[in-house]
C-alpha positions in Angstrom: -32.2 -28.3 -3.4 -32.4 -31.3 -1.1 -34.8 -31.5 1.8 -34.6 -33.9 4.8 -38.0 -34.8 6.4 -37.8 -36.2 9.9 -41.0 -37.6 11.5 -41.8 -40.9 13.3 -45.2 -41.1 11.6 -45.0 -42.5 8.1 -48.3 -40.9 7.1 -46.9 -37.5 8.0 -43.7 -38.1 6.0 -45.8 -39.2 3.0 -48.0 -36.1 3.2 -45.0 -33.8 3.3 -43.3 -35.7 0.4 -46.4 -35.3 -1.8 -46.8 -31.7 -0.9 -43.1 -30.9 -1.7 -43.3 -32.9 -4.9 -46.3 -30.9 -6.1 -44.4 -27.7 -5.2 -41.5 -28.8 -7.4 -39.1 -30.2 -4.8 -38.5 -33.8 -5.9 -35.2 -34.3 -4.1 -36.4 -35.3 -0.6 -34.9 -37.7 2.0 -36.8 -39.3 4.9 -35.8 -40.2 8.5 -38.1 -42.0 11.0 -36.3 -40.9 14.2 -33.7 -38.6 15.6 -30.7 -40.9 15.3 -31.5 -41.8 11.7 -32.0 -38.1 11.0 -28.4 -37.3 12.2 -27.0 -40.2 10.1 -28.9 -39.1 7.0 -27.8 -35.5 7.5 -24.1 -36.6 7.6 -24.6 -38.6 4.4 -26.9 -36.5 2.3 -26.0 -32.9 3.3 -29.5 -31.5 2.8 -30.3 -27.8 2.3 -33.3 -27.7 4.6 -34.6 -29.9 7.4 -38.3 -30.4 8.3 -38.2 -31.7 11.9 -41.0 -33.2 14.0 -40.8 -32.2 17.7 -42.3 -35.2 19.5 -40.5 -38.5 18.6 -39.5 -41.6 20.5 -35.9 -41.6 21.6 -34.4 -38.3 20.6 -36.9 -35.4 20.4 -36.7 -32.7 17.8 -35.4 -30.4 20.5 -32.3 -32.7 20.9 -31.9 -33.4 17.1 -31.8 -29.7 16.1 -28.6 -28.7 18.0 -26.9 -32.0 17.0 -27.6 -31.2 13.3 -26.6 -27.6 13.8 -23.2 -28.7 15.1 -22.6 -30.7 11.9 -23.3 -28.0 9.4 -20.5 -26.1 7.6 -21.4 -22.6 8.9 -23.6 -21.5 6.0 -27.2 -20.8 6.6 -29.0 -24.1 7.3 -32.8 -23.7 7.8 -34.5 -26.0 10.3 -38.3 -25.8 10.3 -40.1 -27.5 13.2 -43.3 -29.3 12.4 -45.2 -29.6 15.7 -48.7 -30.2 17.2 -47.7 -28.2 20.2 -49.3 -24.7 20.4 -48.2 -23.4 23.7 -45.8 -20.4 23.6 -43.2 -22.0 25.7 -42.8 -24.9 23.2 -42.8 -22.6 20.2 -40.1 -20.4 21.8 -38.1 -23.5 22.6 -38.2 -24.5 18.9 -36.3 -21.4 18.1 -34.0 -21.5 21.1 -32.7 -25.0 20.3 -31.6 -24.2 16.8 -34.7 -23.9 14.7 -35.3 -21.1 12.2 -39.1 -21.4 11.9 -42.0 -23.6 12.8 -45.4 -24.8 11.4 -48.1 -26.1 13.7 -50.1 -29.2 12.8 -52.4 -29.4 11.0 -50.3 -27.1 8.7 -51.4 -25.0 5.8 -49.5 -26.3 2.8 -49.5 -22.9 1.1 -47.9 -21.2 4.1 -45.5 -24.0 4.7 -44.3 -24.1 1.0 -43.9 -20.3 1.1 -41.8 -20.5 4.2 -39.7 -23.3 2.6 -39.1 -21.3 -0.5 -38.1 -18.2 1.5 -35.6 -20.1 3.7 -34.1 -21.9 0.6 -33.6 -18.5 -1.1 -31.8 -17.3 2.0 -29.6 -20.4 2.0 -28.8 -19.9 -1.7 -27.8 -16.3 -1.0 -25.8 -17.4 2.0 -23.9 -20.0 -0.1 -23.3 -17.4 -2.8 -21.9 -15.0 -0.2 -19.7 -17.7 1.2 -18.3 -18.5 -2.3 -17.6 -14.8 -2.8 -15.9 -14.6 0.6 -13.8 -17.7 -0.2 -12.7 -16.2 -3.5 -11.9 -12.9 -1.7 -9.8 -14.8 1.0 -7.9 -16.5 -1.7 -7.3 -13.2 -3.5 -6.2 -11.5 -0.3 -3.8 -14.4 0.5 -2.3 -14.0 -3.0 -2.0 -10.3 -2.7 -0.4 -10.6 0.7 2.1 -13.1 -0.7 2.8 -10.9 -3.7 3.3 -7.8 -1.4 5.6 -9.8 0.8 7.7 -10.7 -2.2 7.8 -7.2 -3.5 8.5 -5.8 -0.1 11.5 -8.2 0.2 12.8 -7.0 -3.2 12.4 -3.4 -2.3 14.1 -3.8 1.1 17.1 -5.3 -0.6 17.2 -3.1 -3.8 16.6 0.3 -2.3 19.3 0.5 0.4 21.5 3.5 1.3 24.9 2.9 2.9 24.8 3.7 6.6 28.0 5.7 6.5 26.5 8.0 3.8 23.1 8.1 5.3 24.6 9.3 8.6 25.2 12.7 7.1 21.5 13.4 6.9 18.7 13.8 9.4 15.5 12.4 7.7 12.0 11.0 8.2 10.2 8.8 5.7 6.5 8.1 6.4 4.6 6.1 3.7 0.9 6.5 3.4 0.6 2.7 2.6 2.9 -0.3 2.8 4.9 0.9 -0.2 6.4 4.4 -0.4 5.8 6.5 -3.5 8.5 8.8 -2.1 12.2 8.0 -2.5 15.4 9.1 -0.7 18.8 8.0 -2.1 22.3 9.1 -1.2 25.6 7.8 -2.5 29.3 8.9 -2.2 30.8 10.6 -5.2 34.4 9.8 -6.4 35.5 13.3 -5.3 34.6 12.7 -1.7 31.3 14.4 -1.8 27.7 13.0 -1.7 25.0 12.7 -4.4 21.4 12.7 -3.1 17.9 12.4 -4.5 14.6 13.1 -3.0 11.8 11.9 -5.3 8.0 11.9 -5.2 6.3 9.6 -7.7 2.7 10.2 -8.9 0.2 8.8 -6.3 1.3 6.5 -3.5 1.3 2.8 -2.7 2.8 -0.1 -4.8 1.9 1.4 -8.2 3.9 4.6 -7.5 6.8 2.7 -5.8 7.5 0.6 -8.9 9.4 3.4 -10.5 11.8 3.5 -7.6 13.7 0.3 -8.8 15.0 1.6 -12.2 15.7 5.1 -10.6 17.7 3.5 -7.8 19.8 1.4 -10.2 20.5 4.4 -12.5 21.3 6.6 -9.5 23.9 4.2 -8.2 25.5 3.7 -11.6 25.7 7.5 -12.2 27.1 8.1 -8.7 30.0 5.7 -9.4 30.8 7.4 -12.6 31.0 10.8 -10.9 28.9 12.6 -13.5 27.6 16.2 -13.2 24.1 17.0 -11.9 22.9 18.0 -15.4 24.0 14.6 -16.7 22.3 13.0 -13.8 19.0 14.7 -14.7 19.3 13.9 -18.3 19.9 10.2 -17.7 17.2 9.9 -14.9 14.7 11.6 -17.2 15.5 9.1 -20.0 15.1 6.1 -17.6 11.7 7.4 -16.4 10.5 8.1 -20.0 11.5 4.5 -20.9 10.0 2.7 -17.9 7.0 4.6 -16.6 3.6 4.9 -18.3 2.5 8.2 -19.7 0.5 9.3 -16.7 3.3 8.8 -14.2 6.3 11.0 -13.4 8.6 11.8 -10.5 9.0 15.2 -8.9 12.6 15.4 -7.6 15.3 17.3 -6.0 18.7 16.0 -7.1 21.9 17.5 -5.7 25.6 17.1 -5.1 27.4 18.1 -1.9 31.1 18.9 -2.1 33.6 17.2 0.2 33.8 20.3 2.5 30.0 20.1 2.9 29.5 23.8 2.3 28.6 23.8 -1.4 25.5 22.2 -2.9 24.7 21.9 -6.6 20.9 21.6 -6.7 18.3 20.7 -9.4 14.6 20.9 -8.5 11.7 19.8 -10.6 8.1 19.8 -9.4 8.9 19.7 -5.7 8.1 22.3 -3.0 10.6 25.0 -2.3 13.8 24.0 -0.6 14.5 25.9 2.6 17.8 27.4 3.7 17.4 28.9 7.1 19.9 31.6 8.2 22.2 30.7 11.1 22.1 34.3 12.5 18.8 36.1 12.2 16.2 33.4 11.5 15.6 34.8 8.0 15.0 32.3 5.2 16.2 31.7 1.7 13.6 29.7 -0.3 14.6 28.0 -3.5 11.5 27.2 -5.5 11.5 24.5 -8.2 12.3 26.0 -11.6 11.7 22.9 -13.7 9.0 20.3 -14.5 9.1 16.9 -12.9 11.2 14.1 -14.5 9.6 11.7 -16.9 7.4 14.2 -18.7 9.6 16.1 -21.2 11.7 14.6 -23.9 15.4 14.9 -23.6 15.7 17.9 -26.0 13.0 19.8 -24.0 14.6 19.2 -20.6 16.2 22.1 -18.8 19.1 21.0 -16.6 20.1 24.4 -15.1 21.1 24.1 -11.5 21.3 26.3 -8.4 24.6 26.7 -6.5 24.1 27.0 -2.8 26.9 28.2 -0.6 26.4 27.2 3.0 27.9 28.6 6.2 29.1 26.3 8.9 26.1 24.4 10.5 23.7 26.0 8.1 21.0 23.6 7.0 19.2 22.6 3.9 15.6 21.4 4.4 14.0 19.3 1.6 10.5 17.8 1.8 7.8 16.3 -0.3 4.3 17.9 -0.8 2.7 15.3 1.6 4.2 17.2 4.5 2.7 20.7 3.7 -0.6 19.3 2.4 -1.5 18.2 6.0 -4.7 19.9 7.0 -6.1 20.9 10.4 -9.6 20.5 11.8 -10.8 23.4 9.7 -9.4 21.7 6.6 -6.7 24.5 6.2 -3.5 23.0 4.7 -0.2 23.9 6.3 1.4 24.9 3.0 5.0 26.4 2.6 4.2 29.5 4.7 3.0 27.4 7.6 6.0 25.1 7.4 8.3 28.1 7.5 6.6 29.3 10.7 7.2 25.8 12.3 10.8 25.8 11.2 11.3 29.3 12.8 9.8 28.0 16.0 12.1 24.9 15.8 15.1 27.1 15.4 14.1 29.4 18.2 13.7 26.5 20.6 16.4 24.1 19.4 18.8 26.3 17.3 18.9 23.5 14.6 16.1 21.8 12.7 15.4 18.2 13.7 13.6 16.1 11.1 11.7 14.1 13.8 10.8 17.2 15.8 9.6 19.1 12.8 7.5 16.2 11.6 5.9 16.0 15.1 5.1 19.7 14.9 3.4 19.1 11.6 1.4 16.2 13.0 0.3 18.4 15.9 -0.9 21.0 13.5 -2.9 18.4 11.5 -6.2 17.0 12.7 -5.1 13.5 11.9 -1.7 12.1 12.9 -1.8 9.7 9.9 -0.8 11.5 6.7 -2.9 11.1 3.6 0.1 11.1 1.3 3.7 9.8 1.5 5.9 12.2 3.5 9.6 12.7 3.1 11.6 15.2 5.2 15.4 15.4 4.7 17.7 17.9 6.6 21.4 18.3 5.8 23.7 20.3 8.1 26.8 21.9 6.6 30.1 20.3 7.8 33.0 18.4 6.3 32.0 15.0 5.1 35.2 13.0 5.6 34.4 10.5 2.9 37.5 8.8 1.4 38.2 9.8 -2.2 38.4 6.7 -4.4 40.2 4.5 -1.9 39.9 1.6 -4.4 42.1 3.3 -6.9 44.7 4.9 -4.5 48.2 4.8 -6.1 47.0 4.2 -9.6 47.6 6.7 -12.3 46.6 6.7 -16.0 46.4 9.1 -18.9 43.6 9.1 -21.5 43.6 11.1 -24.7 40.8 11.8 -27.1 41.6 13.4 -30.4 38.8 15.4 -32.0 39.2 16.6 -35.5 37.0 18.9 -37.6 34.6 16.2 -38.7 34.1 15.0 -35.1 33.4 18.5 -33.8 30.7 19.0 -36.4 28.7 16.1 -35.0 25.8 17.4 -32.8 26.2 14.7 -30.1 30.0 14.8 -29.8 29.9 16.4 -26.3 27.6 13.8 -24.9 29.7 11.0 -26.4 32.9 12.4 -24.9 31.4 12.8 -21.5 30.0 9.3 -21.6 33.4 7.9 -22.6 35.0 9.8 -19.7 32.3 8.8 -17.3 32.9 5.1 -18.0 36.5 5.3 -16.7 36.5 3.9 -13.2 37.6 6.4 -10.5 
């Protein structure tokens, strides 16, 4: 630690130098007046300043604020050494930038104790500043990495507007990155595939799994595979890419071109709601399977529900973040509470609006900010009017696969044939 001693009397500087040397502070710098003190401060960058008040030229009251203006913002102790004893002068020592004072003749034990205490505070202040600097660098790096990842996500997870227009939906992430996922893609038959997923947790860690799932979803949609095949392939992708403690609860479905028939697979998600168009009764379809990314392929159940919809009948799918909203009494909404809100929605509006239903849930909760990612998707039955394979219009082809006895005995022959057929474009 370096100490700057400022006094116009050489005898006083010598006394202070010897006292500090005996106390273990051998790195001291002297200045005989205020102007020299400022120049020495610029050059030497001391850790503490012992400053006389009454000096010719610039007094200590003028030097202290000048030095204070030159420091780097960390704690710099300035101790006035003064023969003045009136209260006004001592108060002025502190008001002009001093941290403490010692009156002449000073007690060397008390002065050394004060110096040690102030140097400890400075050392702690410098340590905190180093930690803050490291934290700022870390925050800048994290912000940059988040910006890069957000850019990748915004370009990788994109639904086509003409397909997305068939759904009414709300996606509300709890953090910058969404652990929930909503995908939709046209099928070669003129229908729509859709996926509503909820990864373990929320934030960036949970959103990472969305990238391989999105890529697999788009590829499988182009091949026009069945929902059971969809489930098998998505489960395989998640087992391959996600760590053992992560999985994705999901609703995966296919809507036919007429918009009145839905093939639905549900794993680990809240029950899907199918309100009646006539008497406000409900059909609830609970998940019958475990989430994707947990079971091995041979353990996975791919059985689906077939839902026949009347004209303008709706399908309401949501993640658990919506029904886990709690009011001021810490009572969660749960599925029964959501059904009551949907009934109220139908009574007032005839049809469920995703934005309106989400607002009703927010009004129920004590906090408008959800603690978990929230996804709400509503589909209303109507013809889809999606072109069927316009890229292959006018083309015709015939494919034959000959299976003999030795082929039919192979346990994976069905999967291989379906994979072969699925690779045929259109």
